[in-house]
PDBQT receptor file of N, H, CA, C and O in Angstrom, charges set to zero:
ATOM      1  N   MET A   1      38.929  92.598  90.510  1.00  0.00    +0.000 N 
ATOM      2  CA  MET A   1      40.249  93.070  90.876  1.00  0.00    +0.000 C 
ATOM      3  C   MET A   1      40.223  94.583  91.093  1.00  0.00    +0.000 C 
ATOM      4  O   MET A   1      40.860  95.092  92.016  1.00  0.00    +0.000 OA
ATOM      5  N   THR A   2      39.495  95.293  90.250  1.00  0.00    +0.000 N 
ATOM      6  H   THR A   2      38.979  94.880  89.500  1.00  0.00    +0.000 HD
ATOM      7  CA  THR A   2      39.394  96.745  90.397  1.00  0.00    +0.000 C 
ATOM      8  C   THR A   2      38.746  97.110  91.723  1.00  0.00    +0.000 C 
ATOM      9  O   THR A   2      39.155  98.069  92.378  1.00  0.00    +0.000 OA
ATOM     10  N   PHE A   3      37.738  96.346  92.115  1.00  0.00    +0.000 N 
ATOM     11  H   PHE A   3      37.406  95.567  91.583  1.00  0.00    +0.000 HD
ATOM     12  CA  PHE A   3      37.062  96.592  93.392  1.00  0.00    +0.000 C 
ATOM     13  C   PHE A   3      38.051  96.478  94.545  1.00  0.00    +0.000 C 
ATOM     14  O   PHE A   3      38.066  97.333  95.430  1.00  0.00    +0.000 OA
ATOM     15  N   LEU A   4      38.869  95.441  94.547  1.00  0.00    +0.000 N 
ATOM     16  H   LEU A   4      38.857  94.746  93.828  1.00  0.00    +0.000 HD
ATOM     17  CA  LEU A   4      39.843  95.245  95.627  1.00  0.00    +0.000 C 
ATOM     18  C   LEU A   4      40.899  96.336  95.626  1.00  0.00    +0.000 C 
ATOM     19  O   LEU A   4      41.299  96.812  96.688  1.00  0.00    +0.000 OA
ATOM     20  N   LEU A   5      41.355  96.738  94.447  1.00  0.00    +0.000 N 
ATOM     21  H   LEU A   5      41.030  96.351  93.584  1.00  0.00    +0.000 HD
ATOM     22  CA  LEU A   5      42.360  97.792  94.367  1.00  0.00    +0.000 C 
ATOM     23  C   LEU A   5      41.792  99.132  94.815  1.00  0.00    +0.000 C 
ATOM     24  O   LEU A   5      42.487  99.915  95.462  1.00  0.00    +0.000 OA
ATOM     25  N   THR A   6      40.553  99.398  94.479  1.00  0.00    +0.000 N 
ATOM     26  H   THR A   6      39.988  98.762  93.953  1.00  0.00    +0.000 HD
ATOM     27  CA  THR A   6      39.921 100.669  94.845  1.00  0.00    +0.000 C 
ATOM     28  C   THR A   6      39.763 100.786  96.352  1.00  0.00    +0.000 C 
ATOM     29  O   THR A   6      40.001 101.852  96.920  1.00  0.00    +0.000 OA
ATOM     30  N   LEU A   7      39.373  99.725  96.988  1.00  0.00    +0.000 N 
ATOM     31  H   LEU A   7      39.179  98.860  96.526  1.00  0.00    +0.000 HD
ATOM     32  CA  LEU A   7      39.162  99.754  98.431  1.00  0.00    +0.000 C 
ATOM     33  C   LEU A   7      40.451  99.556  99.218  1.00  0.00    +0.000 C 
ATOM     34  O   LEU A   7      40.454  99.692 100.442  1.00  0.00    +0.000 OA
ATOM     35  N   GLY A   8      41.533  99.241  98.542  1.00  0.00    +0.000 N 
ATOM     36  H   GLY A   8      41.531  99.130  97.548  1.00  0.00    +0.000 HD
ATOM     37  CA  GLY A   8      42.793  99.011  99.239  1.00  0.00    +0.000 C 
ATOM     38  C   GLY A   8      42.819  97.698  99.985  1.00  0.00    +0.000 C 
ATOM     39  O   GLY A   8      43.558  97.552 100.959  1.00  0.00    +0.000 OA
ATOM     40  N   MET A   9      42.026  96.744  99.547  1.00  0.00    +0.000 N 
ATOM     41  H   MET A   9      41.426  96.862  98.756  1.00  0.00    +0.000 HD
ATOM     42  CA  MET A   9      41.932  95.468 100.246  1.00  0.00    +0.000 C 
ATOM     43  C   MET A   9      42.985  94.469  99.761  1.00  0.00    +0.000 C 
ATOM     44  O   MET A   9      43.017  93.325 100.217  1.00  0.00    +0.000 OA
ATOM     45  N   LEU A  10      43.821  94.893  98.861  1.00  0.00    +0.000 N 
ATOM     46  H   LEU A  10      43.795  95.821  98.491  1.00  0.00    +0.000 HD
ATOM     47  CA  LEU A  10      44.827  93.976  98.344  1.00  0.00    +0.000 C 
ATOM     48  C   LEU A  10      45.861  93.631  99.420  1.00  0.00    +0.000 C 
ATOM     49  O   LEU A  10      46.529  92.600  99.337  1.00  0.00    +0.000 OA
ATOM     50  N   ASP A  11      45.989  94.496 100.426  1.00  0.00    +0.000 N 
ATOM     51  H   ASP A  11      45.446  95.334 100.493  1.00  0.00    +0.000 HD
ATOM     52  CA  ASP A  11      46.935  94.238 101.513  1.00  0.00    +0.000 C 
ATOM     53  C   ASP A  11      46.476  93.097 102.415  1.00  0.00    +0.000 C 
ATOM     54  O   ASP A  11      47.294  92.499 103.113  1.00  0.00    +0.000 OA
ATOM     55  N   THR A  12      45.205  92.791 102.411  1.00  0.00    +0.000 N 
ATOM     56  H   THR A  12      44.540  93.277 101.843  1.00  0.00    +0.000 HD
ATOM     57  CA  THR A  12      44.661  91.779 103.313  1.00  0.00    +0.000 C 
ATOM     58  C   THR A  12      44.443  90.441 102.611  1.00  0.00    +0.000 C 
ATOM     59  O   THR A  12      43.572  89.669 103.011  1.00  0.00    +0.000 OA
ATOM     60  N   TRP A  13      45.214  90.164 101.584  1.00  0.00    +0.000 N 
ATOM     61  H   TRP A  13      45.921  90.791 101.259  1.00  0.00    +0.000 HD
ATOM     62  CA  TRP A  13      44.994  88.933 100.811  1.00  0.00    +0.000 C 
ATOM     63  C   TRP A  13      45.252  87.687 101.642  1.00  0.00    +0.000 C 
ATOM     64  O   TRP A  13      44.624  86.656 101.402  1.00  0.00    +0.000 OA
ATOM     65  N   LYS A  14      46.151  87.749 102.605  1.00  0.00    +0.000 N 
ATOM     66  H   LYS A  14      46.661  88.587 102.800  1.00  0.00    +0.000 HD
ATOM     67  CA  LYS A  14      46.417  86.581 103.450  1.00  0.00    +0.000 C 
ATOM     68  C   LYS A  14      45.185  86.219 104.288  1.00  0.00    +0.000 C 
ATOM     69  O   LYS A  14      44.865  85.044 104.466  1.00  0.00    +0.000 OA
ATOM     70  N   ILE A  15      44.511  87.237 104.791  1.00  0.00    +0.000 N 
ATOM     71  H   ILE A  15      44.771  88.191 104.646  1.00  0.00    +0.000 HD
ATOM     72  CA  ILE A  15      43.311  87.001 105.587  1.00  0.00    +0.000 C 
ATOM     73  C   ILE A  15      42.215  86.415 104.706  1.00  0.00    +0.000 C 
ATOM     74  O   ILE A  15      41.524  85.479 105.107  1.00  0.00    +0.000 OA
ATOM     75  N   ILE A  16      42.060  86.962 103.514  1.00  0.00    +0.000 N 
ATOM     76  H   ILE A  16      42.622  87.722 103.188  1.00  0.00    +0.000 HD
ATOM     77  CA  ILE A  16      41.026  86.488 102.590  1.00  0.00    +0.000 C 
ATOM     78  C   ILE A  16      41.284  85.041 102.193  1.00  0.00    +0.000 C 
ATOM     79  O   ILE A  16      40.353  84.236 102.168  1.00  0.00    +0.000 OA
ATOM     80  N   ILE A  17      42.520  84.697 101.885  1.00  0.00    +0.000 N 
ATOM     81  H   ILE A  17      43.276  85.350 101.905  1.00  0.00    +0.000 HD
ATOM     82  CA  ILE A  17      42.872  83.318 101.522  1.00  0.00    +0.000 C 
ATOM     83  C   ILE A  17      42.608  82.373 102.697  1.00  0.00    +0.000 C 
ATOM     84  O   ILE A  17      42.102  81.267 102.508  1.00  0.00    +0.000 OA
ATOM     85  N   GLY A  18      42.950  82.809 103.899  1.00  0.00    +0.000 N 
ATOM     86  H   GLY A  18      43.360  83.708 104.053  1.00  0.00    +0.000 HD
ATOM     87  CA  GLY A  18      42.704  81.988 105.085  1.00  0.00    +0.000 C 
ATOM     88  C   GLY A  18      41.227  81.717 105.298  1.00  0.00    +0.000 C 
ATOM     89  O   GLY A  18      40.839  80.598 105.635  1.00  0.00    +0.000 OA
ATOM     90  N   LEU A  19      40.398  82.742 105.101  1.00  0.00    +0.000 N 
ATOM     91  H   LEU A  19      40.714  83.650 104.827  1.00  0.00    +0.000 HD
ATOM     92  CA  LEU A  19      38.958  82.556 105.244  1.00  0.00    +0.000 C 
ATOM     93  C   LEU A  19      38.405  81.621 104.172  1.00  0.00    +0.000 C 
ATOM     94  O   LEU A  19      37.526  80.805 104.449  1.00  0.00    +0.000 OA
ATOM     95  N   LEU A  20      38.913  81.737 102.964  1.00  0.00    +0.000 N 
ATOM     96  H   LEU A  20      39.627  82.400 102.739  1.00  0.00    +0.000 HD
ATOM     97  CA  LEU A  20      38.462  80.852 101.884  1.00  0.00    +0.000 C 
ATOM     98  C   LEU A  20      38.831  79.398 102.168  1.00  0.00    +0.000 C 
ATOM     99  O   LEU A  20      38.005  78.500 102.010  1.00  0.00    +0.000 OA
ATOM    100  N   ILE A  21      40.061  79.176 102.584  1.00  0.00    +0.000 N 
ATOM    101  H   ILE A  21      40.732  79.906 102.712  1.00  0.00    +0.000 HD
ATOM    102  CA  ILE A  21      40.507  77.810 102.869  1.00  0.00    +0.000 C 
ATOM    103  C   ILE A  21      39.721  77.230 104.049  1.00  0.00    +0.000 C 
ATOM    104  O   ILE A  21      39.309  76.070 104.016  1.00  0.00    +0.000 OA
ATOM    105  N   GLY A  22      39.519  78.042 105.086  1.00  0.00    +0.000 N 
ATOM    106  H   GLY A  22      39.854  78.984 105.112  1.00  0.00    +0.000 HD
ATOM    107  CA  GLY A  22      38.753  77.579 106.233  1.00  0.00    +0.000 C 
ATOM    108  C   GLY A  22      37.320  77.221 105.867  1.00  0.00    +0.000 C 
ATOM    109  O   GLY A  22      36.774  76.236 106.365  1.00  0.00    +0.000 OA
ATOM    110  N   GLY A  23      36.717  78.014 105.004  1.00  0.00    +0.000 N 
ATOM    111  H   GLY A  23      37.160  78.814 104.600  1.00  0.00    +0.000 HD
ATOM    112  CA  GLY A  23      35.356  77.728 104.563  1.00  0.00    +0.000 C 
ATOM    113  C   GLY A  23      35.263  76.470 103.738  1.00  0.00    +0.000 C 
ATOM    114  O   GLY A  23      34.318  75.693 103.874  1.00  0.00    +0.000 OA
ATOM    115  N   VAL A  24      36.248  76.271 102.880  1.00  0.00    +0.000 N 
ATOM    116  H   VAL A  24      37.016  76.903 102.769  1.00  0.00    +0.000 HD
ATOM    117  CA  VAL A  24      36.257  75.068 102.036  1.00  0.00    +0.000 C 
ATOM    118  C   VAL A  24      36.432  73.813 102.889  1.00  0.00    +0.000 C 
ATOM    119  O   VAL A  24      35.844  72.773 102.592  1.00  0.00    +0.000 OA
ATOM    120  N   LEU A  25      37.229  73.906 103.934  1.00  0.00    +0.000 N 
ATOM    121  H   LEU A  25      37.707  74.751 104.175  1.00  0.00    +0.000 HD
ATOM    122  CA  LEU A  25      37.432  72.742 104.802  1.00  0.00    +0.000 C 
ATOM    123  C   LEU A  25      36.258  72.518 105.754  1.00  0.00    +0.000 C 
ATOM    124  O   LEU A  25      35.908  71.375 106.048  1.00  0.00    +0.000 OA
ATOM    125  N   ALA A  26      35.656  73.590 106.231  1.00  0.00    +0.000 N 
ATOM    126  H   ALA A  26      35.940  74.519 105.993  1.00  0.00    +0.000 HD
ATOM    127  CA  ALA A  26      34.602  73.458 107.239  1.00  0.00    +0.000 C 
ATOM    128  C   ALA A  26      33.261  73.049 106.640  1.00  0.00    +0.000 C 
ATOM    129  O   ALA A  26      32.482  72.371 107.310  1.00  0.00    +0.000 OA
ATOM    130  N   ALA A  27      32.970  73.433 105.418  1.00  0.00    +0.000 N 
ATOM    131  H   ALA A  27      33.602  73.984 104.874  1.00  0.00    +0.000 HD
ATOM    132  CA  ALA A  27      31.652  73.158 104.831  1.00  0.00    +0.000 C 
ATOM    133  C   ALA A  27      31.344  71.666 104.732  1.00  0.00    +0.000 C 
ATOM    134  O   ALA A  27      30.254  71.258 105.135  1.00  0.00    +0.000 OA
ATOM    135  N   PRO A  28      32.245  70.834 104.218  1.00  0.00    +0.000 N 
ATOM    136  CA  PRO A  28      31.922  69.398 104.168  1.00  0.00    +0.000 C 
ATOM    137  C   PRO A  28      31.775  68.768 105.558  1.00  0.00    +0.000 C 
ATOM    138  O   PRO A  28      30.931  67.896 105.765  1.00  0.00    +0.000 OA
ATOM    139  N   LEU A  29      32.598  69.213 106.497  1.00  0.00    +0.000 N 
ATOM    140  H   LEU A  29      33.284  69.921 106.328  1.00  0.00    +0.000 HD
ATOM    141  CA  LEU A  29      32.485  68.679 107.861  1.00  0.00    +0.000 C 
ATOM    142  C   LEU A  29      31.148  69.069 108.490  1.00  0.00    +0.000 C 
ATOM    143  O   LEU A  29      30.526  68.261 109.179  1.00  0.00    +0.000 OA
ATOM    144  N   ALA A  30      30.711  70.291 108.255  1.00  0.00    +0.000 N 
ATOM    145  H   ALA A  30      31.216  70.948 107.695  1.00  0.00    +0.000 HD
ATOM    146  CA  ALA A  30      29.425  70.728 108.785  1.00  0.00    +0.000 C 
ATOM    147  C   ALA A  30      28.274  69.960 108.139  1.00  0.00    +0.000 C 
ATOM    148  O   ALA A  30      27.287  69.648 108.804  1.00  0.00    +0.000 OA
ATOM    149  N   ALA A  31      28.393  69.657 106.855  1.00  0.00    +0.000 N 
ATOM    150  H   ALA A  31      29.195  69.911 106.314  1.00  0.00    +0.000 HD
ATOM    151  CA  ALA A  31      27.346  68.890 106.177  1.00  0.00    +0.000 C 
ATOM    152  C   ALA A  31      27.248  67.476 106.745  1.00  0.00    +0.000 C 
ATOM    153  O   ALA A  31      26.151  66.949 106.928  1.00  0.00    +0.000 OA
ATOM    154  N   ILE A  32      28.381  66.875 107.018  1.00  0.00    +0.000 N 
ATOM    155  H   ILE A  32      29.273  67.303 106.869  1.00  0.00    +0.000 HD
ATOM    156  CA  ILE A  32      28.390  65.528 107.604  1.00  0.00    +0.000 C 
ATOM    157  C   ILE A  32      27.789  65.561 109.008  1.00  0.00    +0.000 C 
ATOM    158  O   ILE A  32      26.992  64.694 109.367  1.00  0.00    +0.000 OA
ATOM    159  N   ALA A  33      28.175  66.567 109.801  1.00  0.00    +0.000 N 
ATOM    160  H   ALA A  33      28.822  67.270 109.509  1.00  0.00    +0.000 HD
ATOM    161  CA  ALA A  33      27.642  66.678 111.162  1.00  0.00    +0.000 C 
ATOM    162  C   ALA A  33      26.137  66.914 111.140  1.00  0.00    +0.000 C 
ATOM    163  O   ALA A  33      25.407  66.356 111.959  1.00  0.00    +0.000 OA
ATOM    164  N   ALA A  34      25.673  67.738 110.207  1.00  0.00    +0.000 N 
ATOM    165  H   ALA A  34      26.266  68.191 109.541  1.00  0.00    +0.000 HD
ATOM    166  CA  ALA A  34      24.237  68.028 110.125  1.00  0.00    +0.000 C 
ATOM    167  C   ALA A  34      23.445  66.796 109.717  1.00  0.00    +0.000 C 
ATOM    168  O   ALA A  34      22.291  66.641 110.115  1.00  0.00    +0.000 OA
ATOM    169  N   ARG A  35      24.049  65.926 108.932  1.00  0.00    +0.000 N 
ATOM    170  H   ARG A  35      24.987  66.052 108.609  1.00  0.00    +0.000 HD
ATOM    171  CA  ARG A  35      23.362  64.710 108.497  1.00  0.00    +0.000 C 
ATOM    172  C   ARG A  35      23.327  63.662 109.603  1.00  0.00    +0.000 C 
ATOM    173  O   ARG A  35      22.332  62.952 109.749  1.00  0.00    +0.000 OA
ATOM    174  N   LYS A  36      24.404  63.556 110.385  1.00  0.00    +0.000 N 
ATOM    175  H   LYS A  36      25.212  64.133 110.267  1.00  0.00    +0.000 HD
ATOM    176  CA  LYS A  36      24.533  62.480 111.359  1.00  0.00    +0.000 C 
ATOM    177  C   LYS A  36      23.946  62.807 112.731  1.00  0.00    +0.000 C 
ATOM    178  O   LYS A  36      23.406  61.920 113.393  1.00  0.00    +0.000 OA
ATOM    179  N   LEU A  37      24.042  64.062 113.170  1.00  0.00    +0.000 N 
ATOM    180  H   LEU A  37      24.481  64.782 112.633  1.00  0.00    +0.000 HD
ATOM    181  CA  LEU A  37      23.607  64.422 114.521  1.00  0.00    +0.000 C 
ATOM    182  C   LEU A  37      22.152  64.876 114.526  1.00  0.00    +0.000 C 
ATOM    183  O   LEU A  37      21.678  65.456 113.549  1.00  0.00    +0.000 OA
ATOM    184  N   PRO A  38      21.444  64.614 115.618  1.00  0.00    +0.000 N 
ATOM    185  CA  PRO A  38      20.065  65.112 115.735  1.00  0.00    +0.000 C 
ATOM    186  C   PRO A  38      20.046  66.652 115.811  1.00  0.00    +0.000 C 
ATOM    187  O   PRO A  38      20.995  67.282 116.279  1.00  0.00    +0.000 OA
ATOM    188  N   HIS A  39      18.955  67.217 115.345  1.00  0.00    +0.000 N 
ATOM    189  H   HIS A  39      18.184  66.705 114.965  1.00  0.00    +0.000 HD
ATOM    190  CA  HIS A  39      18.849  68.677 115.303  1.00  0.00    +0.000 C 
ATOM    191  C   HIS A  39      18.970  69.298 116.691  1.00  0.00    +0.000 C 
ATOM    192  O   HIS A  39      19.584  70.352 116.856  1.00  0.00    +0.000 OA
ATOM    193  N   ARG A  40      18.393  68.652 117.666  1.00  0.00    +0.000 N 
ATOM    194  H   ARG A  40      17.894  67.796 117.532  1.00  0.00    +0.000 HD
ATOM    195  CA  ARG A  40      18.431  69.198 119.025  1.00  0.00    +0.000 C 
ATOM    196  C   ARG A  40      19.870  69.281 119.539  1.00  0.00    +0.000 C 
ATOM    197  O   ARG A  40      20.236  70.258 120.193  1.00  0.00    +0.000 OA
ATOM    198  N   VAL A  41      20.677  68.281 119.254  1.00  0.00    +0.000 N 
ATOM    199  H   VAL A  41      20.380  67.487 118.723  1.00  0.00    +0.000 HD
ATOM    200  CA  VAL A  41      22.083  68.279 119.676  1.00  0.00    +0.000 C 
ATOM    201  C   VAL A  41      22.841  69.390 118.963  1.00  0.00    +0.000 C 
ATOM    202  O   VAL A  41      23.629  70.103 119.585  1.00  0.00    +0.000 OA
ATOM    203  N   LEU A  42      22.609  69.544 117.659  1.00  0.00    +0.000 N 
ATOM    204  H   LEU A  42      21.969  68.965 117.154  1.00  0.00    +0.000 HD
ATOM    205  CA  LEU A  42      23.279  70.604 116.906  1.00  0.00    +0.000 C 
ATOM    206  C   LEU A  42      22.929  71.984 117.449  1.00  0.00    +0.000 C 
ATOM    207  O   LEU A  42      23.804  72.836 117.602  1.00  0.00    +0.000 OA
ATOM    208  N   MET A  43      21.651  72.201 117.738  1.00  0.00    +0.000 N 
ATOM    209  H   MET A  43      20.941  71.509 117.613  1.00  0.00    +0.000 HD
ATOM    210  CA  MET A  43      21.237  73.497 118.271  1.00  0.00    +0.000 C 
ATOM    211  C   MET A  43      21.867  73.746 119.645  1.00  0.00    +0.000 C 
ATOM    212  O   MET A  43      22.240  74.876 119.961  1.00  0.00    +0.000 OA
ATOM    213  N   GLY A  44      21.983  72.713 120.445  1.00  0.00    +0.000 N 
ATOM    214  H   GLY A  44      21.680  71.795 120.188  1.00  0.00    +0.000 HD
ATOM    215  CA  GLY A  44      22.653  72.845 121.736  1.00  0.00    +0.000 C 
ATOM    216  C   GLY A  44      24.115  73.202 121.584  1.00  0.00    +0.000 C 
ATOM    217  O   GLY A  44      24.637  74.043 122.316  1.00  0.00    +0.000 OA
ATOM    218  N   MET A  45      24.779  72.561 120.629  1.00  0.00    +0.000 N 
ATOM    219  H   MET A  45      24.355  71.878 120.034  1.00  0.00    +0.000 HD
ATOM    220  CA  MET A  45      26.195  72.853 120.374  1.00  0.00    +0.000 C 
ATOM    221  C   MET A  45      26.380  74.298 119.912  1.00  0.00    +0.000 C 
ATOM    222  O   MET A  45      27.313  74.975 120.343  1.00  0.00    +0.000 OA
ATOM    223  N   VAL A  46      25.507  74.759 119.051  1.00  0.00    +0.000 N 
ATOM    224  H   VAL A  46      24.749  74.208 118.701  1.00  0.00    +0.000 HD
ATOM    225  CA  VAL A  46      25.584  76.139 118.573  1.00  0.00    +0.000 C 
ATOM    226  C   VAL A  46      25.352  77.110 119.728  1.00  0.00    +0.000 C 
ATOM    227  O   VAL A  46      26.054  78.114 119.847  1.00  0.00    +0.000 OA
ATOM    228  N   GLY A  47      24.386  76.817 120.562  1.00  0.00    +0.000 N 
ATOM    229  H   GLY A  47      23.816  76.002 120.465  1.00  0.00    +0.000 HD
ATOM    230  CA  GLY A  47      24.112  77.667 121.715  1.00  0.00    +0.000 C 
ATOM    231  C   GLY A  47      25.294  77.754 122.664  1.00  0.00    +0.000 C 
ATOM    232  O   GLY A  47      25.642  78.839 123.132  1.00  0.00    +0.000 OA
ATOM    233  N   VAL A  48      25.913  76.613 122.951  1.00  0.00    +0.000 N 
ATOM    234  H   VAL A  48      25.630  75.732 122.571  1.00  0.00    +0.000 HD
ATOM    235  CA  VAL A  48      27.081  76.589 123.837  1.00  0.00    +0.000 C 
ATOM    236  C   VAL A  48      28.232  77.373 123.219  1.00  0.00    +0.000 C 
ATOM    237  O   VAL A  48      28.932  78.101 123.923  1.00  0.00    +0.000 OA
ATOM    238  N   LEU A  49      28.433  77.233 121.925  1.00  0.00    +0.000 N 
ATOM    239  H   LEU A  49      27.865  76.641 121.354  1.00  0.00    +0.000 HD
ATOM    240  CA  LEU A  49      29.501  77.963 121.243  1.00  0.00    +0.000 C 
ATOM    241  C   LEU A  49      29.272  79.471 121.319  1.00  0.00    +0.000 C 
ATOM    242  O   LEU A  49      30.204  80.229 121.588  1.00  0.00    +0.000 OA
ATOM    243  N   ILE A  50      28.046  79.903 121.083  1.00  0.00    +0.000 N 
ATOM    244  H   ILE A  50      27.289  79.287 120.864  1.00  0.00    +0.000 HD
ATOM    245  CA  ILE A  50      27.738  81.335 121.140  1.00  0.00    +0.000 C 
ATOM    246  C   ILE A  50      27.945  81.876 122.546  1.00  0.00    +0.000 C 
ATOM    247  O   ILE A  50      28.499  82.963 122.715  1.00  0.00    +0.000 OA
ATOM    248  N   ILE A  51      27.507  81.135 123.552  1.00  0.00    +0.000 N 
ATOM    249  H   ILE A  51      27.057  80.252 123.414  1.00  0.00    +0.000 HD
ATOM    250  CA  ILE A  51      27.691  81.578 124.933  1.00  0.00    +0.000 C 
ATOM    251  C   ILE A  51      29.173  81.644 125.283  1.00  0.00    +0.000 C 
ATOM    252  O   ILE A  51      29.619  82.607 125.907  1.00  0.00    +0.000 OA
ATOM    253  N   ALA A  52      29.942  80.625 124.888  1.00  0.00    +0.000 N 
ATOM    254  H   ALA A  52      29.580  79.843 124.381  1.00  0.00    +0.000 HD
ATOM    255  CA  ALA A  52      31.378  80.601 125.192  1.00  0.00    +0.000 C 
ATOM    256  C   ALA A  52      32.101  81.772 124.528  1.00  0.00    +0.000 C 
ATOM    257  O   ALA A  52      32.948  82.410 125.153  1.00  0.00    +0.000 OA
ATOM    258  N   LEU A  53      31.775  82.057 123.276  1.00  0.00    +0.000 N 
ATOM    259  H   LEU A  53      31.086  81.539 122.768  1.00  0.00    +0.000 HD
ATOM    260  CA  LEU A  53      32.416  83.181 122.597  1.00  0.00    +0.000 C 
ATOM    261  C   LEU A  53      32.012  84.516 123.213  1.00  0.00    +0.000 C 
ATOM    262  O   LEU A  53      32.826  85.437 123.282  1.00  0.00    +0.000 OA
ATOM    263  N   SER A  54      30.784  84.627 123.653  1.00  0.00    +0.000 N 
ATOM    264  H   SER A  54      30.123  83.878 123.597  1.00  0.00    +0.000 HD
ATOM    265  CA  SER A  54      30.331  85.862 124.303  1.00  0.00    +0.000 C 
ATOM    266  C   SER A  54      31.042  86.067 125.643  1.00  0.00    +0.000 C 
ATOM    267  O   SER A  54      31.465  87.179 125.959  1.00  0.00    +0.000 OA
ATOM    268  N   VAL A  55      31.170  85.007 126.422  1.00  0.00    +0.000 N 
ATOM    269  H   VAL A  55      30.827  84.104 126.165  1.00  0.00    +0.000 HD
ATOM    270  CA  VAL A  55      31.876  85.102 127.700  1.00  0.00    +0.000 C 
ATOM    271  C   VAL A  55      33.335  85.476 127.471  1.00  0.00    +0.000 C 
ATOM    272  O   VAL A  55      33.896  86.296 128.198  1.00  0.00    +0.000 OA
ATOM    273  N   ARG A  56      33.941  84.873 126.462  1.00  0.00    +0.000 N 
ATOM    274  H   ARG A  56      33.486  84.207 125.871  1.00  0.00    +0.000 HD
ATOM    275  CA  ARG A  56      35.339  85.205 126.128  1.00  0.00    +0.000 C 
ATOM    276  C   ARG A  56      35.476  86.672 125.756  1.00  0.00    +0.000 C 
ATOM    277  O   ARG A  56      36.413  87.341 126.194  1.00  0.00    +0.000 OA
ATOM    278  N   THR A  57      34.554  87.174 124.955  1.00  0.00    +0.000 N 
ATOM    279  H   THR A  57      33.794  86.631 124.599  1.00  0.00    +0.000 HD
ATOM    280  CA  THR A  57      34.601  88.574 124.548  1.00  0.00    +0.000 C 
ATOM    281  C   THR A  57      34.435  89.496 125.744  1.00  0.00    +0.000 C 
ATOM    282  O   THR A  57      35.130  90.507 125.850  1.00  0.00    +0.000 OA
ATOM    283  N   ILE A  58      33.532  89.163 126.635  1.00  0.00    +0.000 N 
ATOM    284  H   ILE A  58      32.967  88.343 126.550  1.00  0.00    +0.000 HD
ATOM    285  CA  ILE A  58      33.336  89.971 127.840  1.00  0.00    +0.000 C 
ATOM    286  C   ILE A  58      34.580  89.970 128.700  1.00  0.00    +0.000 C 
ATOM    287  O   ILE A  58      35.003  91.022 129.182  1.00  0.00    +0.000 OA
ATOM    288  N   LEU A  59      35.175  88.799 128.902  1.00  0.00    +0.000 N 
ATOM    289  H   LEU A  59      34.832  87.945 128.511  1.00  0.00    +0.000 HD
ATOM    290  CA  LEU A  59      36.383  88.716 129.731  1.00  0.00    +0.000 C 
ATOM    291  C   LEU A  59      37.541  89.478 129.110  1.00  0.00    +0.000 C 
ATOM    292  O   LEU A  59      38.301  90.127 129.829  1.00  0.00    +0.000 OA
ATOM    293  N   LEU A  60      37.694  89.416 127.802  1.00  0.00    +0.000 N 
ATOM    294  H   LEU A  60      37.076  88.889 127.218  1.00  0.00    +0.000 HD
ATOM    295  CA  LEU A  60      38.769  90.153 127.138  1.00  0.00    +0.000 C 
ATOM    296  C   LEU A  60      38.542  91.657 127.184  1.00  0.00    +0.000 C 
ATOM    297  O   LEU A  60      39.503  92.426 127.184  1.00  0.00    +0.000 OA
ATOM    298  N   SER A  61      37.300  92.083 127.221  1.00  0.00    +0.000 N 
ATOM    299  H   SER A  61      36.519  91.458 127.221  1.00  0.00    +0.000 HD
ATOM    300  CA  SER A  61      37.022  93.518 127.275  1.00  0.00    +0.000 C 
ATOM    301  C   SER A  61      37.271  94.102 128.663  1.00  0.00    +0.000 C 
ATOM    302  O   SER A  61      37.425  95.316 128.799  1.00  0.00    +0.000 OA
ATOM    303  N   LEU A  62      37.314  93.265 129.685  1.00  0.00    +0.000 N 
ATOM    304  H   LEU A  62      37.189  92.279 129.574  1.00  0.00    +0.000 HD
ATOM    305  CA  LEU A  62      37.544  93.727 131.042  1.00  0.00    +0.000 C 
ATOM    306  C   LEU A  62      39.024  93.973 131.326  1.00  0.00    +0.000 C 
ATOM    307  O   LEU A  62      39.353  94.640 132.307  1.00  0.00    +0.000 OA
ATOM    308  N   LYS A  63      39.901  93.464 130.512  1.00  0.00    +0.000 N 
ATOM    309  H   LYS A  63      39.634  92.923 129.715  1.00  0.00    +0.000 HD
ATOM    310  CA  LYS A  63      41.342  93.601 130.746  1.00  0.00    +0.000 C 
ATOM    311  C   LYS A  63      41.845  94.946 130.308  1.00  0.00    +0.000 C 
ATOM    312  O   LYS A  63      43.036  95.230 130.432  1.00  0.00    +0.000 OA
TER     313      LYS A  63
């Protein structure tokens, strides 16, 4: 608690809670996907996601 108060991060508690909840929900789903899908398919999905996010970032930076 002292660490958060010192850095002034107490104002961002909503963001921190959102990240925690998202992680708790996403971890079991990712474990199930990793068990059921072939590794090659998972790596392809990750690659497509990274490319899509990069293209989005580039397009948003041009505006």
